[in-house]
C-alpha positions in Angstrom: 22.0 31.3 -19.6 24.6 30.2 -22.1 25.4 27.1 -20.1 22.8 24.3 -19.7 23.1 24.2 -15.9 22.3 27.9 -15.7 19.1 27.4 -17.7 18.2 24.4 -15.6 18.7 26.3 -12.3 16.6 29.2 -13.7 13.7 26.9 -14.5 13.9 25.4 -11.0 13.8 28.8 -9.5 10.9 30.0 -11.7 8.9 26.8 -10.9 9.3 27.1 -7.2 8.2 30.8 -7.4 5.2 30.0 -9.6 4.0 27.2 -7.4 4.8 28.7 -4.0 4.3 27.5 -1.2 4.2 24.0 -2.6 8.0 23.4 -2.3 8.3 23.8 1.5 5.1 21.8 2.1 5.7 19.1 -0.6 5.9 16.3 2.0 2.6 17.0 3.7 0.1 18.9 1.4 -0.9 17.8 -2.0 -1.0 20.3 -4.9 -4.4 21.5 -6.0 -7.4 19.5 -5.1 -8.3 16.2 -3.3 -9.6 14.4 -6.3 -7.4 13.3 -9.2 -4.2 14.3 -7.4 -5.0 11.9 -4.7 -5.8 9.2 -7.2 -2.5 9.8 -9.0 -0.6 9.8 -5.7 -2.2 6.4 -4.9 -1.3 5.0 -8.3 2.3 6.1 -8.0 2.6 4.9 -4.4 1.0 1.6 -5.2 3.2 1.1 -8.3 6.4 1.9 -6.3 5.3 -0.6 -3.6 4.8 -3.4 -6.1 8.1 -2.7 -8.0 10.1 -2.6 -4.8 8.5 -5.9 -3.7 9.2 -7.4 -7.1 12.8 -6.5 -6.9 13.0 -8.8 -3.9 10.6 -11.4 -5.1 10.1 -11.5 -8.9 6.9 -13.4 -8.5 5.3 -10.1 -7.4 5.4 -9.0 -11.0 2.4 -11.3 -11.6 -0.8 -9.5 -11.2 0.9 -6.1 -11.3 -2.2 -4.5 -13.0 -4.5 -6.0 -10.4 -4.7 -2.7 -8.6 -6.3 -4.0 -5.3 -9.4 -1.9 -5.8 -12.9 -2.8 -7.0 -12.2 -6.3 -5.6 -12.7 -8.9 -7.0 -12.4 -7.3 -10.5 -9.0 -8.0 -12.2 -6.7 -5.5 -14.0 -8.2 -2.5 -12.2 -5.0 -0.5 -12.7 -5.9 -0.4 -16.3 -9.2 1.4 -15.6 -7.1 4.6 -15.6 -3.6 5.8 -16.5 -1.0 3.5 -15.1 1.5 6.3 -14.7 4.5 4.0 -15.1 6.6 6.8 -16.5 6.2 9.1 -13.4 6.5 6.0 -11.2 10.0 5.3 -12.5 11.0 8.9 -11.9 9.6 8.8 -8.3 10.9 5.3 -7.4 14.1 6.4 -5.7 12.3 9.0 -3.6 9.6 6.5 -2.6 12.2 3.9 -1.7 13.8 6.5 0.7 10.7 8.1 2.1 7.7 5.9 1.5 5.8 9.2 1.1 3.5 9.2 -2.0 2.5 12.9 -1.5 6.1 14.0 -1.6 6.6 11.9 -4.8 3.5 13.3 -6.4 4.4 16.9 -5.6 8.0 16.5 -6.8 6.7 15.0 -10.0 4.4 17.9 -10.6 7.2 20.4 -10.0 9.5 18.3 -12.4 7.0 18.6 -15.2 7.5 22.3 -15.2 11.3 22.2 -14.8 11.9 19.5 -17.4 9.4 20.9 -19.9 11.3 24.2 -19.8 14.7 22.6 -19.9 13.8 20.1 -22.6 12.4 22.9 -24.8 15.6 24.9 -24.1 17.8 22.1 -25.4 15.7 21.5 -28.5 15.3 25.1 -29.6 19.0 26.0 -28.8 20.0 23.0 -31.0 17.6 24.2 -33.8 18.4 28.0 -33.7 21.7 28.4 -31.9 20.0 31.2 -29.9 20.2 31.0 -26.2 17.6 33.8 -25.9 15.2 32.0 -28.2 15.8 28.7 -26.4 15.2 30.1 -22.9 12.0 32.0 -24.0 10.7 28.8 -25.7 11.2 26.9 -22.5 9.3 29.4 -20.4 6.5 29.4 -23.1 6.1 25.7 -22.8 6.7 25.2 -19.0 4.3 28.0 -18.0 1.8 28.0 -20.8 -1.7 29.2 -19.8 -3.1 25.8 -20.8 -1.3 24.2 -17.9 -3.3 26.2 -15.4 -6.4 24.2 -16.4 -4.7 20.9 -15.6 -2.9 21.4 -12.4 -4.8 18.4 -11.0 -3.9 16.2 -14.0 -0.3 15.0 -13.7 -0.7 12.9 -16.8 -1.5 16.0 -18.9 1.3 18.0 -17.4 3.8 15.2 -18.1 4.6 16.6 -21.6 8.3 17.2 -20.9 9.3 14.2 -23.0 8.0 15.8 -26.2 10.8 18.3 -26.6 13.4 15.9 -25.3 12.4 13.3 -27.8 12.6 15.7 -30.8 15.9 17.0 -29.4 17.4 13.5 -29.4 16.2 13.0 -33.0 17.6 16.4 -34.1 21.0 15.7 -32.4 21.2 12.3 -34.0 20.6 13.6 -37.5 23.1 16.4 -36.9 25.9 14.2 -35.5 25.1 10.6 -36.3 25.6 9.7 -32.6 23.7 6.7 -31.3 23.4 8.2 -27.7 21.0 11.1 -28.7 18.9 8.6 -30.6 18.7 6.3 -27.6 17.7 9.4 -25.5 14.9 10.1 -28.0 13.7 6.5 -27.8 13.7 6.6 -24.0 11.9 10.0 -24.0 9.2 8.7 -26.3 8.8 5.6 -24.2 8.5 7.6 -21.0 5.9 9.9 -22.7 3.9 6.8 -23.7 4.2 5.5 -20.1 3.1 8.8 -18.6 -0.1 9.4 -20.6 -2.2 7.2 -22.8 -3.4 10.4 -24.5 0.1 11.3 -25.6 0.7 7.7 -26.8 -2.1 8.3 -29.3 -1.8 12.0 -29.8 1.9 12.7 -30.1 3.3 9.5 -31.7 2.1 10.4 -35.2 3.6 13.9 -34.8 7.0 12.4 -33.8 6.9 10.1 -36.8 6.1 13.1 -39.1 9.0 15.0 -37.6 11.4 12.3 -38.5 10.2 12.3 -42.1 10.3 16.1 -42.3 13.8 16.3 -40.9 15.1 13.7 -43.4 13.3 15.4 -46.3 14.6 18.8 -45.6 18.2 17.4 -45.3 17.8 15.4 -48.6 18.3 12.1 -46.7 15.0 10.3 -47.4 17.0 7.6 -49.1 19.6 7.3 -46.3 19.3 3.6 -45.5 21.6 3.8 -42.5 19.5 6.5 -40.8 16.3 4.6 -41.5 17.8 1.4 -40.0 18.8 3.2 -36.8 15.5 5.1 -36.6 13.5 1.9 -37.2 15.4 0.0 -34.5 14.7 2.8 -32.0 11.1 3.0 -33.0 10.7 -0.8 -32.8 12.1 -0.8 -29.3 9.6 1.9 -28.2 6.7 0.1 -29.8 7.7 -3.2 -28.2 8.1 -1.8 -24.6 5.0 0.4 -24.9 3.0 -2.6 -26.1 3.7 -4.5 -22.9 1.9 -1.8 -21.0 -1.0 -1.7 -23.5 -1.9 -5.4 -23.3 -3.8 -5.1 -20.0 -5.9 -2.3 -21.5 -6.7 -4.5 -24.5 -7.8 -7.3 -22.2 -10.0 -4.9 -20.1 -11.4 -3.5 -23.3 -12.4 -7.1 -24.3 -13.9 -7.9 -20.9 -15.8 -4.7 -20.3 -16.2 -3.1 -23.7 -14.5 0.0 -22.4 -15.1 2.7 -24.9 -16.4 6.3 -24.9 -19.6 7.0 -26.7 -19.7 9.8 -29.3 -21.8 12.0 -27.0 -19.3 11.7 -24.2 -16.4 12.5 -26.5 -18.2 15.5 -27.9 -18.7 16.7 -24.3 -15.0 16.8 -23.7 -14.0 18.3 -27.1 -12.9 21.8 -27.5 -15.3 24.4 -28.7 -14.0 26.9 -31.3 -14.4 29.6 -28.6 -12.2 27.6 -26.2 -9.3 29.5 -27.7 -10.6 32.7 -26.3 -11.5 31.1 -22.9 -8.8 31.1 -20.2 -8.7 29.1 -16.9 -10.1 31.1 -14.0 -6.9 30.2 -12.1 -4.9 32.6 -14.2 -4.1 35.8 -12.5 -4.0 38.0 -15.6 -6.5 36.4 -17.9 -8.8 34.4 -15.6 -11.4 37.2 -15.2 -10.9 38.7 -18.6 -10.9 35.9 -21.2 -13.9 33.8 -20.5 -15.9 33.7 -23.6 -17.4 30.1 -23.4 -16.4 28.0 -20.4 -17.0 24.2 -20.5 -15.2 21.1 -19.3 -11.7 20.8 -20.9 -12.5 24.0 -22.8 -10.0 26.6 -21.5 -7.4 26.6 -24.3 -6.4 30.3 -24.5 -2.7 30.1 -25.5 -1.7 33.7 -24.5 -0.9 36.7 -26.6 2.9 36.8 -26.3 3.4 33.3 -27.7 1.1 34.0 -30.6 2.9 37.2 -31.5 6.3 35.5 -31.4 5.0 32.6 -33.5 3.8 35.0 -36.2 7.2 36.7 -36.1 8.8 33.3 -36.7 6.5 32.6 -39.7 7.2 35.9 -41.4 10.9 35.6 -40.7 10.9 32.2 -42.3 9.4 33.5 -45.6 12.5 35.6 -46.2 12.6 39.1 -47.8 14.0 41.0 -50.7 12.5 38.7 -53.4 12.1 40.0 -56.9 8.5 40.3 -58.0 7.1 38.2 -60.9 7.8 40.2 -64.0 4.9 39.3 -66.2 2.1 41.9 -66.0 -0.5 39.2 -67.0 0.9 36.8 -64.4 0.8 39.5 -61.7 -2.9 40.2 -62.4 -3.7 36.5 -62.5 -2.0 36.1 -59.2 -3.9 39.0 -57.7 -7.2 37.4 -58.9 -6.4 33.9 -57.7 -4.9 35.3 -54.4 -8.1 37.3 -53.8 -10.2 34.2 -54.4 -8.0 32.1 -52.0 -8.1 34.8 -49.3 -11.9 35.3 -49.7 -12.6 31.6 -49.3 -10.2 31.1 -46.4 -11.7 34.2 -44.6 -15.1 32.9 -45.3 -14.3 29.5 -43.9 -13.0 31.2 -40.7 -16.1 33.3 -40.4 -18.4 30.2 -40.8 -16.3 28.4 -38.1 -16.9 31.3 -35.7 -20.5 32.2 -36.6 -21.7 28.8 -38.0 -23.4 30.6 -40.9 -23.1 33.9 -42.8 -26.3 35.2 -44.5 -26.4 38.5 -46.3 -29.4 39.6 -48.3 -28.3 42.9 -49.8 -26.9 44.4 -51.9 -25.7 41.0 -53.0 -27.1 37.8 -51.6 -24.5 35.7 -49.8 -25.0 32.5 -47.9 -22.1 30.7 -46.3 -22.7 27.6 -44.2 -20.1 24.9 -45.3 -16.6 25.7 -43.9 -15.2 22.5 -45.4 -16.0 23.4 -49.0 -14.7 26.9 -48.5 -11.4 25.5 -47.1 -11.1 23.1 -50.0 -11.7 25.9 -52.6 -9.3 28.2 -50.8 -6.6 25.5 -50.8 -7.1 24.8 -54.5 -6.8 28.5 -55.3 -3.6 28.6 -53.2 -2.2 25.6 -55.2 -3.0 27.5 -58.5 -1.2 30.6 -57.1 1.9 28.5 -56.3 1.8 27.0 -59.8 1.7 30.5 -61.4 4.4 32.2 -59.2 8.0 31.1 -58.9 8.3 33.7 -56.1 5.4 32.2 -54.1 6.9 28.7 -54.6 10.3 29.9 -53.3 8.6 31.5 -50.3 6.6 28.3 -49.6 9.8 26.2 -49.8 11.6 28.5 -47.3 8.7 28.3 -44.9 8.3 24.6 -45.3 11.9 23.7 -44.6 12.4 26.1 -41.7 9.2 26.2 -39.6 6.8 24.4 -41.8 6.5 21.3 -39.6 5.6 23.3 -36.5 3.2 25.6 -38.4 1.3 22.6 -39.9 1.6 20.8 -36.6 0.0 23.7 -34.7 -2.9 24.0 -37.2 -3.5 20.3 -37.2 -3.4 19.9 -33.4 -5.8 22.8 -33.0 -8.2 21.2 -35.5 -8.0 17.9 -33.7 -8.9 19.5 -30.4 -12.4 20.1 -31.8 -13.2 16.4 -31.6 -15.5 14.3 -33.8 -18.1 17.0 -34.2 -16.7 20.6 -34.3 -18.8 23.1 -32.4 -19.0 26.8 -32.1 -20.7 28.1 -28.9 -22.1 24.6 -28.3 -23.6 24.2 -31.8 -22.2 22.0 -34.6 -20.2 23.6 -37.3 -20.1 22.2 -40.9 -16.4 21.4 -40.7 -14.7 18.1 -41.6 -13.3 16.3 -38.6 -10.0 14.4 -38.8 -10.6 13.3 -35.2 -13.7 11.5 -36.3 -11.7 9.5 -38.7 -9.3 8.4 -36.0 -12.2 7.7 -33.6 -13.8 5.4 -36.2 -10.8 3.6 -37.6 -7.8 3.7 -35.2 -8.0 1.0 -32.5 -8.0 2.5 -29.0 -9.0 6.0 -30.0 -12.6 5.3 -29.0 -11.3 4.7 -25.4 -10.2 8.3 -25.1 -12.8 10.9 -24.1 -10.9 14.2 -24.2 -9.9 15.4 -27.7 -9.2 18.8 -26.2 -6.0 17.5 -24.8 -4.5 17.8 -28.3 -4.0 21.3 -27.0 -0.8 20.3 -25.3 0.6 19.3 -28.7 -0.5 22.7 -30.0 1.2 24.3 -27.0 4.4 22.5 -27.8 4.3 23.6 -31.5 3.6 27.2 -30.5 6.5 27.2 -28.0 9.0 26.1 -30.6 7.8 28.8 -33.0 7.9 31.3 -30.2 11.6 30.4 -29.6 12.3 31.0 -33.3 10.5 34.4 -33.1 12.4 35.3 -29.9 15.7 34.4 -31.5 14.8 36.8 -34.3 13.7 39.8 -32.2 16.5 39.4 -29.7 19.4 39.5 -32.0 20.5 43.1 -31.1 19.8 43.0 -27.3 19.4 39.4 -26.3 19.4 39.8 -22.6 17.0 42.7 -22.5 14.6 41.1 -24.9 14.9 37.7 -23.3 14.1 39.2 -19.8 11.1 41.2 -21.1 9.6 38.2 -23.0 10.2 35.9 -20.1 8.4 38.3 -17.8 5.5 38.6 -20.3 5.1 34.8 -20.6 5.3 34.3 -16.9 2.7 37.0 -16.3 0.3 35.4 -18.8 0.7 31.9 -17.3 0.8 32.9 -13.6 -1.6 31.0 -11.3 -2.9 32.8 -8.3 -3.7 31.7 -5.7 -1.9 28.4 -5.8 -4.1 25.7 -4.3 -3.1 23.1 -1.8 -5.4 20.4 -0.5 -8.3 21.9 -2.3 -8.0 25.4 -0.7 -5.9 28.5 -1.4 -2.4 28.0 -0.1 -2.5 31.3 1.9 -5.6 30.1 3.8 -4.6 26.7 5.3 -7.1 27.0 8.1 -9.9 26.4 5.6 -8.6 22.9 4.9 -10.9 20.6 6.8 -9.4 17.3 6.0 -5.8 16.2 5.2 -4.9 12.9 3.6 -2.8 11.5 6.5 -5.5 11.8 9.2 -8.8 11.2 7.6 -11.2 11.1 10.5 -8.1 10.3 12.7 -8.8 6.5 12.6 -5.3 5.6 13.6 -6.2 2.7 15.8 -8.6 1.4 13.1 -6.1 1.4 10.3 -3.4 0.0 12.6 -5.7 -3.0 13.3 -6.5 -3.4 9.6 -2.7 -3.5 8.8 -2.4 -6.4 11.3 -5.1 -8.5 9.6 -4.1 -11.6 7.6 -3.3 -11.4 3.9 -6.7 -12.7 2.9 -8.5 -9.7 4.4 -10.7 -7.7 2.0 -11.9 -4.3 3.2 -15.0 -2.4 2.4 -15.2 1.2 3.6 -18.5 3.0 4.1 -19.7 5.2 2.6 -18.9 3.5 -0.7 -19.4 5.2 -4.1 -18.5 8.8 -3.3 -15.5 9.8 -5.5 -13.8 12.0 -2.9 -14.3 9.4 -0.2 -13.3 6.4 -2.3 -10.1 8.0 -3.5 -9.0 8.8 0.0 -9.8 5.3 1.2 -7.6 4.1 -1.7 -4.8 6.4 -0.4 -5.2 4.9 3.1 -4.8 1.4 1.6 -1.2 2.3 0.8 -0.6 2.0 4.6 -2.5 -1.2 5.3 -2.0 -2.8 1.8 -5.2 -4.8 1.8 -7.5 -5.2 -1.1 -10.5 -2.9 -1.3 -14.1 -3.2 -2.4 -14.0 0.5 -3.0 -12.4 2.2 -5.9 -12.3 5.3 -8.1 -11.0 5.5 -11.6 -11.8 6.4 -15.2 -14.0 3.4 -15.5 -16.0 1.3 -13.0 -16.6 -2.5 -13.0 -20.0 -3.8 -13.8 -22.3 -3.7 -10.8 -20.4 -1.1 -8.8 -23.1 1.5 -8.9 -25.7 -1.1 -7.8 -23.4 -2.1 -4.9 -23.1 1.5 -3.8 -26.9 1.8 -3.9 -27.3 -1.3 -1.8 -24.8 -0.2 0.8 -26.3 3.3 1.0 -29.5 1.6 2.4 -27.6 -0.5 5.0 -29.4 1.1 7.9 -32.8 0.1 6.5 -31.8 -3.3 5.1 -28.6 -4.6 6.7 -29.2 -8.1 5.5 -29.1 -7.0 1.9 -26.0 -4.9 2.5 -24.2 -7.9 4.1 -25.2 -10.1 1.2 -23.8 -7.6 -1.3 -20.5 -7.3 0.6 -20.3 -11.1 0.8 -20.8 -11.4 -2.9 -17.8 -9.0 -3.4 -15.7 -11.1 -1.0 -15.4 -8.5 1.8 -14.2 -9.8 5.1 -14.2 -6.5 7.0 -15.9 -3.2 6.8 -14.9 0.2 8.2 -17.8 2.5 8.9 -17.1 6.2 8.9 -20.1 7.6 10.6 -19.1 11.3 10.2 -19.1 10.8 6.4 -22.5 9.2 6.3 -24.6 12.0 7.8 -27.6 11.0 9.8 -27.3 7.3 8.8 -23.8 6.8 10.1 -24.6 5.5 13.6 -27.6 3.7 12.3 -25.6 1.8 9.7 -23.1 0.6 12.4 -25.8 -0.5 14.7 -27.7 -2.3 12.0 -24.6 -4.2 10.8 -23.7 -5.2 14.4 -27.3 -6.4 15.0 -27.0 -8.5 11.8 -23.9 -10.2 13.1 -20.9 -8.0 12.4 -18.3 -7.8 15.2 -16.5 -4.5 16.2 -12.7 -5.0 16.3 -11.4 -1.4 16.7 -12.8 2.1 17.1 -11.3 5.6 16.7 -13.7 8.4 17.2 -16.7 7.6 15.1 -14.8 5.2 12.8 -15.2 1.6 13.6 -13.7 -1.6 12.0 -16.2 -4.5 11.8 -15.5 -8.2 11.1 -18.3 -9.3 8.8 -20.2 -12.5 9.6 
């Protein structure tokens, strides 16, 4: 693996094996389920269509964020992730094939390949160890955390993290402008791939720059700051253009996440001993406290390697402090620090520690224990030149990644840290960001800081693998790779919402929903002013597949599915669900939304399907096309 192309080929082979049989079926079946993957396939397909149209007619850029769903609401693409980063990656494939499912699946596969390869480049540049670099790439690309998000392309699209820091590291090593430009492009693509990473990873990238300059003694390097500031300014400017529609939607709809919702999607302390059920090795073993977005078990191999990296960074063979009094003082202060830090950990896990005898002990405030332990550690450093030397070695070798991992883990706990569903008396840095950083209150899943933690642990694992693999790099590398793959292996791999080895259980595919070929062919031939409502309206799995079908006919939809919904959408769904009983009210509701046509899917509406069609026809709707039990109606 000493050559980059060998490592890249290895990551491709491992990805194909780990996601089999996705690769041979990438053009027809969608990875994982029929919810968010279909939504993301629609976003990518719709973006590609608009970009290709705009390349021919620049006027098409106007209204780019008017997604064509939830008509007549504007800027509906900004109700969810815009996925412009993945869109730019998929654009050549879509231009050749017009197949959004193929684009989506290739993007999902690419997140694994590029995550591994980007980490390989970064760790090899840091350590000079091919073994450590390849192991770090496997640790990041096939981390157990990814198994919980195989339906969330935006979460998996973390490959730009190592590529961005690789570019910064190369620039500071060589002074070359090209690596810095690569870092800027990587950060931009990360921001355009996930709004979470725009907020979650940007501060870590900025701190990495400061840390690298500080450890090199270049904090006063005006030239470096000038180049870095220019690159950062470019990223901020281009990212800002994609953020403006979200600011406007926030102003219009007051789009924010309440504290109760954010707490619901924060990680519990016990999330770190809870694994995704999809994991072959750990799924049935590590399931301490399962909840939404709460499967953050990082794996054992990566933790062991990270610990090896930390101990290796502290050095060895140091002379002890010679003063007897100083040694006793250090033992006393060290004992105090350790007791308080262990006490804080115990409170975080158990929420409170109460002991009545032989000595009464009551511990309930983890924050105060952490502060006291930190102060005792500072005193210990002040007393001991040996400890200060050890701290400096750790700080300037792996310190950024150690602190980054601890901070990211803390941030996953959200605005109110909890242990087994109950609040813990622990300060929350996330709450500060939620209250004071604009835009943070629009994010509902603090637990996704776990991808930043996964990144930090993978880098440390690479350093640890470089250390343990010095004498037998190939053997050690192979064993560690096997262990990491085993811990992150997903089985069975799901396609279309069913296990890949059981394709007959798939009852509905995207391309032939209810087989209404004649209906959608007629819709595609309608004039440009047509606005379509598909019934039933309001069901997430139905609405998202109606959106997917709209990629073919390209007309605006009353339906929609996203992270937010426009005002009145729930009421509209309620009115239309009673169309059989009150067709007049249903037609008035559709008229208010601007609908010109409706498609009734009787098989998706249960007993009311045929009644809804008959009621709408009696009220004046005109059938235009029929395919099975799906009918296209022109509304009066």
